[in-house]
C-alpha positions, 0 to 999 in steps of 0.5 A: 656142746658149749665147747663147739660153740665157743670154737665156732664163736672164736673162729668167727672173731678171728676171721672178722678180725683177719678180714678187717686187717686185710682190708685196711692194709689193701687201702693203705697200699692201693692208691686212693681215688684222689691220687688216681685222679691226680695221675690222670690230671697230670697225664692230661696236662702232659698231653696238652702241653705236647699238643701245645708245643711247637711242630718242630718239638713234636717232630723231634720226638717218637719216630722222627727222634729215633730217625734223627738219632740214626742219622746223628750216629751216622754223622762223624763227630767232626761234622757234628761239631761243625754242625753246631758251629754253623748253628751258632754262627747262623744265630740259631743257637737255642732256636734250632735243635740240631735234632731237627737238622739230622731229621732234615738230613734223613727226609732230604736224603730220602726225597733227593735219592727218590728224585735222582733215581726216578730221573733216568727213567723220566728222561729215557736213559737205561734203568742201571742209571737209577742206582748211581742216581740214588746214591747221589741223590742220598749224598746230596740230601744228606749234605743239603741241610749243611749248605743251607746252614752254611749259606745262612752263617755266611750271610750273617757274618758278612752282615756283621763285617759290613756294619762293624765300621759304622758301629765302631765310629758310633762307639768311638763317638759316644766314648769321646762324649763322656760315655762308657763302653757298655753305654756305647754299645747300647746306643749302637744296638739301638741305632743299628739293628741286624746281626751285629746288633743282636751279638752286642745286645747279647754282650750287654746281657752277659754283662748285666747278669754278672759276667765280666767284660773280658769274659763277655768279649771273649764269648762274644768273639767266639760266636762270630767268625769275622776276622775284623770283629775278632781283631777289635775284641783283641784290641780292647782286651789289650786296652782293658788290661793296660789301661789305654784309652778306649776311644783311641782304640775305637778310632784306630780300628775303624780306620783300620777296618775301613782300609781292609774293606777298601782292599777287599774291594779292590781284590774282588774287583781284580777278580771280576774278569776272571769270574766273567770269562767262563760265562763269556765263553760258554754263555755269551759268545756261543749265542753271539755266534749263532746270531752272526753266523747263523743266517750266513750258515743258512744261506750257504746251506740253501745254495749248496742244496739248490745246486 
């Protein structure tokens, strides 16, 4: 009897100890309430951050991101490189994600494809014209964002080219007055806002961050496609390397750029008559013929019909 009681007592002690050990192990391995609260808090904070994110970032994630990635894969590597170059020339680097451009390509392809496919039925053409219209609309929608970026980039580079002579004159006067090149560039950025001022301000920031003047100038040349600005930067690099006075270089470059602007204006003036020829033939002359010969034609038709 004593042996049975001892066995039962020992078994109870063993089961109690085993249960305590399992509970301790489970508590050690399981996450605590504070941990779970922290996890939930992190998820809530992440969700709130997503809600506060700009619409462009929210569109670029999820299904939109997958669609943009699909369009990116359809785009050849050379065109993707050119797209990045256009974003840089348009001054949208860091502000426009290429993913949004690919998403815009997908949306524009769908919209223009649907519109071009429905156009034949609206104007009364046969139904088989819907297929060429769909293909044409998809292709046009695919290149439409590239056209918008190209227009913005060309306009920005034209603004830089237009403001460059005045900026060089102001820098030349400032350098001849005794200030350094960086201080002269700072004066230009204060007096001449616009794309050129933005690029020169970025040049100053790069110099302040520790880049050498040569590296900052090369970076400025790579961010633009203005030949006059590239020539000016090359002259500055050579003057900096050879120890030539920068003031004289600035005056010479300003005079050369103004001469190139006058030459370009003469070339555009010489091309103007040729460009006006097609509107004259297809737009003005037909209307002029209708106004001049229309009453006579009506009178002749009336006389012939009266006979």
